[in-house]
N, C-alpha and C positions, 0 to 999 in steps of 0.2 A: 504494500500500500504506500501511497505517497505520504510524506510527513505533513503534519498540520502546518498551515501557513507556508507551503512550499514557495520558494522565491522564484519569480519569473526570470529565467536566465537570459542574460544579454547575449549568450552564445546560441540561443535558439534560432532555428530557421526563420521564425516569424519576425516580421517587421513591425509588430505591434509595439506601441509606445506607452500608452496609458489609456485611461477612460476619460471621456469628456461628457459633461452634462448636455442633454439635448436641448436645453433651454438657455443656459447661461455659460459662463466661463469656468465653472467649477471643474477641477480635475481630480483624479484619484489613481492610485497605483494599480498595476495588474496583479500584484502578488498578495493582495488582500481580498477577502470576500466582499462582493458588492451587489447591492440590490437596487433600490431607487436612489437617485441623487438627493442632495439636501433640499432641492426644489420639489421633491416628490414625483419626479419624472424619470424616464429611462436614461441610463448611461449608454453611451456608444463607444466602441473601441476606436482609437485613432492609431494611425500608422505613419511611419517615415517613408515617404514615397517620392520618387523622382523618375525622370525619363531614362536615366542610365539603368536603374533597377528594372524599369519596365522592359527594356530590351533583353536583359538577361533572363527575366521571368518568362517572357514569351518563348525564348529559345529553349528553356528547360522543359516547357510543357510537352514538347514532342517526345520526351523520354519517360513520361510518367503515366501510370495507370489511369483509366477513365473513371475516377471516383472524385468526390469533392476534395479529397486530400491532395489532389494535384495542385491545389491553390494554397499550399502550406504557408507560404510567406504572408498571405493575406488572412491567415487564421491565427487566433491568439492562443496557440497551444504551447505550453512550456516544454513539454517533452514529447516530441513527435513520435519517437520510436516506441513509446509505451502507450500509445493511444488505444482507445477502444474503437474498433473499426469493424462494422458489420457489412461494409460494401456500399455505403450510402452515396447517393449522388450519381452522376453519369447517366441521367435519364435521356431518352431520345426526343427528337423533334419529328413529328409525323406530319407530312404534307397531305392535306385533304383535297378532295375533288371539289367540294363546295367553294364557290367564289362570291362571297357576299359583296354586292356593289362592285364586282370586278376585282376585288382585292384577293391577295394570296393568303390563305388561311392555314396556319400550322398549329399543332397541339404540342405543348410541352407536357409529356406524359409522366407524371410523378408517381403513378400507382405502382411502379416497379421498385420503389425504394423498400428497404427493409421495413417491416410492419405495414407496408402497403400504402404509404402516403408521404407527402412532403414534410410531415412532422418529424420524420426520421432525421432530416438535415439539422434542424434546430436543436432537437434533443440530444443528438450526438455531441454537438459542441458543448451544450449546457452541462450534460452529465460528465463529459471529459473534464471540463473545468471544475465542476463540483468535486470530482475525485482528486484533482490536482491540489485543490485548496483545502482539502480536509473535511468535506461535508460528512456529518454523521449519518445522513440519509437524505432522500429527496422525495418531493411530493408536488402535486399540483391538482387543481380542479380541471376537468376536461369534458368536452362533448363526446369524446371517443378516441379519435385518432392520436391525439397527444398522449392520452393515457396509455395506449398501446406502445407508443414510442418510448415514453419514460420507463415503462415496465421492462422493455427489452434491453435498453441501454443500461439501466440500473443493474439488471441481472448480470450483464457482461462486465460491469465495473465492480461487482461485488458490494453494491450499496443497497441497504434496505429502501423500499419504495412504498409510498401510499398514493393512491389516486382516488378522487371523488368525482362521481359522474351523476348526471340527472337519471332519474329512475327509468325513463323510457329509452335509455341508451341500448342499442342492440345487445342481446345476450351473448353473442359471439365475442364482442369486445370484452365483456366482463370475464368470460371464460379464458380468453387468451391472456389478459392481464394476470389472472391468477396462475396460469401456467408458468409465467415468468417469475412467480413468487411475490408479486405485489399484493398488498392489502387493498381491497376494493371497498369503497364506501359509496352508498347511493343516497340520493335525496330527491325530494320533489322539486319542481321548478327548473331553474336554469343554472348556469355556472355560478351565479351569485350565491344561490342556496348550497350548491356543492362546495364552494369555498368555505362556507360556514361550517360544514361537517368537519373539515380539517382543523378549523380554529377551535372546535369544541374540545379537542384532545391534542394539545400542542406538545409534540415530542422533540422539538428542536430541529426537525428536518428542514432542509433548505427548500423554499418554495420556488420552483422553476416556472411559474406562470408566465404567460406571454408578456414580454418586455418588462417584467418586474426584475429581471436580471439581464446582464449585457450580452449573453453569449448565444442565445437562440437566434437573435437577429444575424449574428455572424455566420451561423450555419445556413440560414435561409438566404443570405446574400449570394451564396454559391449558385443559386438558380440564375441570378443575373450574370455572374461570371461565366457560367456554362453557356448561357444563351448567347452572349457576345462571342465567345469562341466558336460555337457551332455555326454562327452566321458570319464567320470570317471577320469579326470585329466591326461589323456594320449592324447597328441596332435597328430593330423593326420600327415601324411607324406607330403601332399600337401594342400595348400589353393589357389584356382583359383578364382580370384577376378576381376570384371569389374571395370576399373580404369579411372575416370575422374580427379577430384581433389585429390583423393587418401587418403582422411581422414581415411577411414576404415583400410587401411594397416598401416598408422601411428598409429592409435589407437590400433589395434590388436597387433602389435609388442610391443607397450608400455604395453599392458595388460599382455602379456606373461612374460615380464621382471618383472613386479610387482608380478605376481604369483610365479615366481621363488624366488624373495626376501622374499616372505611369506613362502617358503618351500612347496608349494602345487604342483609344477611341477619341473622337472629337467631342464637340459640345452638343451635338444632336442628342435628344432624348426621346424615347417613345412617349406617346400620350398614354398615361395610366388611366385605366377604367376600373373603378371600384364597383363590384357587383354584389348586391345584397338582396335578401328576400323582402317582399312587400310587408310581411308580418314582423320583420325585425331589420330596420334600415336606419340606424342612428347616424351613420356617416353620410348617407344620401341626404337625409334631412338637413344635417349641418352644412353640407356642401351647397345645397340649394339655397340655404338661408344666408350664405356668406359668412358663417360663423367660424371661429378659430377652434372651438371645442365642440364635441358632440354631447348632447344631453342623453342620459340613460333612457333607453327605450322601455316604456312601461308595458308590461304584459306581452312579451315577445311571443309570437305564434308562428312557428314554422317547423315542419318535420325534417327540414334540411339542417340536421343538428350541428354540422360544422359551421353554419352561418347564424346560429342562434346565440349571438353574443350581444347583450344589450348595451355594453359599454366597453370601448377600447381605450386602454390607458395611453396608447400612443396616438390618439386621435389627431392631435395637432400636427404631428409629424406626417401622418398620412394625408391630411387635408392640404398641408403645405406642398407635398409631392404632387398632388393633383393640380394645384394651381400653378406650380412651377412648370409643369409639363403641358399646360393647357388641357388637362385631363377632364374626365367626367365621372359621375357617379349615378348608377341606375339601380332601381328597385324592380325586381321581377316577380310577377304573379306565379304562385306555386303550381297552379293547375296547368301551366304551359309545359312543365318538365317531362311528364311521361311520354307525350308525343315526340318530343325532341330526342329522348334517349332511344326510343324505338326507331325513329327515322335515321339517326346517325349510325346505329348498329346495322341497319339494313343497307344503307347507301355508302358507308365509309369503312365498315368492318372495325369500327372503334366503339368500345363500350364506355360511355360517359357516366360518371357518377352524377348525383344531383347538382353538386357545385359546378361541374363542367357543363351540365345542361343549362344551368342558369347563365353561364358565360356565353353559351351559344345563343340563347335568347337575347342577351344584351347586344351581341354582334348583329343579329338580325335587325334589332331596333336601330342601331347606329347606321346600318346600311340604308334602311328605309328612310331615315332622317337626312341622308346625304352626308353624314359625317365620315363614314368609311368609304373610300373612293377607289376607283380602278387603279391598279398598279401598286397600291400600298400593300404592306405586309402586316398581318395581324397575328399575334401570338395569343392563343387561348390556353390558360393554365388548367389542366385536368389534375386536380390536386390529390386524388385518392382512388384506390381500387374500389369499384362498385361492390365487390364481395365483402368489404368491411361493413356494409350496411345490412348484411343478411343475418 
């Protein structure tokens, strides 16, 4: 096991420098546990980056395995050789036949990750860092996929784990979490009530909830790094993303800024599209109102449990990313999803989960409104394997 308060070595492959507050100029070291900043907002990892490093980084990629660990210099791991690695990342881009508004549509298929979703990326980094920094155990509330990922990576790291999930979470998720040795708590309601179950019995475990610690965003940013590399360092025109806590948008926006600092891409950014369900759309409502923060959504109602997040702690970062990229936020009616999943399976050979189907619906709406245009490239994020819902 790692010693408690393991020092982040300056001989590490990583170019990570320190933590910075996402709202002001507070800084914190990497060799101490960190959760929220003194402002009560997420910390983000900062790096020492320049064009010379970018050239050597790009050259080294050709010799590395196709997993997220190929980007080791841009990941804040103290001991790369002792990492917990289940083969996360390296997911494909699938070009589809459908051309909404004459645009080229590709799917970033995240269902092939360990535990079947994009959550594997973030929890891989978060659990690795928790182990390096001496966590006694790890826990989080989850709608399902994050619980699976935490349970698997905690098992691999030899850390005790607890997950709390809403009572209507699919039984398959609960069984698989227990298979990994995690303690599973259930509650009525949403993530808010699930978090309350963990608070009832505080064991001192580290809470790895979305953006309440710095490292899940670092794992999620590898989606942006991969996407840039897969597209030969030319970013797409649109990224359409199903958004609950929004760590993926926070991470990808950060990834693109880091790649620009390395000289690997220019200043062009994709237009981010936040996709939420009509029964739980706090970010859509805040975006349309021109607000900086999103109010908690009262009585969220959607069976797309990955998007049943009534409040995102990184809301102001997400909304800023939308406005910075001339992005949009759309709420999708749930009754549209079954026809879309059937259509895409029959015509494209691709099985979409409900979040992916919601993104498909959003792209149709964008094309109909004349936003998505001929010749543009649109990336749809399919964030999880549909079998996780069974």
